[in-house]
C-alpha positions, 0 to 999 in steps of 0.5 A: 677844405672838406671834400663834399660828395656830390648828391650823384655820388652818395646815390653811387654810394647807396647803390653799391652798399645796398644791393636787391636780388631778383625778387627786390629783396634787400642782400646783406651779405654779412649774415653775422658780425664777428666783433673781435674780427672788425676794424676796431674803427667801426667798432669805435662808430658804434661805441660812439653813438651809443656813448652820444646816447647814453649820455643824452639820456642821462642828461634828460634828468638834469635839463628839460627846458632849454636845448641849447644847454642840453646840446652844449653839455652832451657834446662837451661830455662826448668830446674826445677830451674828455672821453679820453680822461674819463678812460683814464679813470676808469682803466683800472675798472676794465678786464683785460680783454676790454684793455686789449679792445682799447688798444686796438682802437687806440692804435687804429689809423684815424684822423684827428680833430683840432679839438683835441691832441692826437694823444686824446683823439686816439685814447677817445678812440680805444674808448668808443671801441669797447663800448661799440664791442660791448654793444655788438656782444650784447653785454649791455650790462658791462656795457652800462657800467662803463658807460655811467662810470665816465658820465659820472667822471666826466660830470665831476669834471670843472668845465672852462668858458671854453667848453673843454674839460680841463686836465685836472690839477698837474700829476693828478687824476680828477678822483686826485689818484696819482697819475704817470706818462704813458704811450702819450696819456696819462696813466693811472699809477 
């Protein structure tokens, strides 16, 4: 069962994070963000938020009449399962630095979800870490290039009635590239 923080607990948390100086101005203990030193789970958290916004913005070109359809489609597209599949397809377009960030995110200690395997969840965390890193470095052109590629890949995947991104035909990715098993996730060869 999920442990909930009481209102008083949230109040104490906010007091710990948001401190004020004697003039009543908010103290920012971190003047700059060094995305290379940041915990990869922070990068993934930022990347997750960016990808949600990117997908929803793109979906507005396809659905503007039924919010429940819009929400369901966006939730499927940003799922760990779909992100893991998209990563496998875009891996060959990544720079060496982006691959290293992916590995940092993938290998970070985190807790998965019931809706994805551990490998899928860790792969999606790595994918999101790349996006977070690019966002914080203000590499928006590259960020949009990767997000658009992922959006098109996920959109091309056949969807199951349960709303999960299914596996492509055994031994192939959605683009038809052969795959092998590496690090617990499929990898293009």
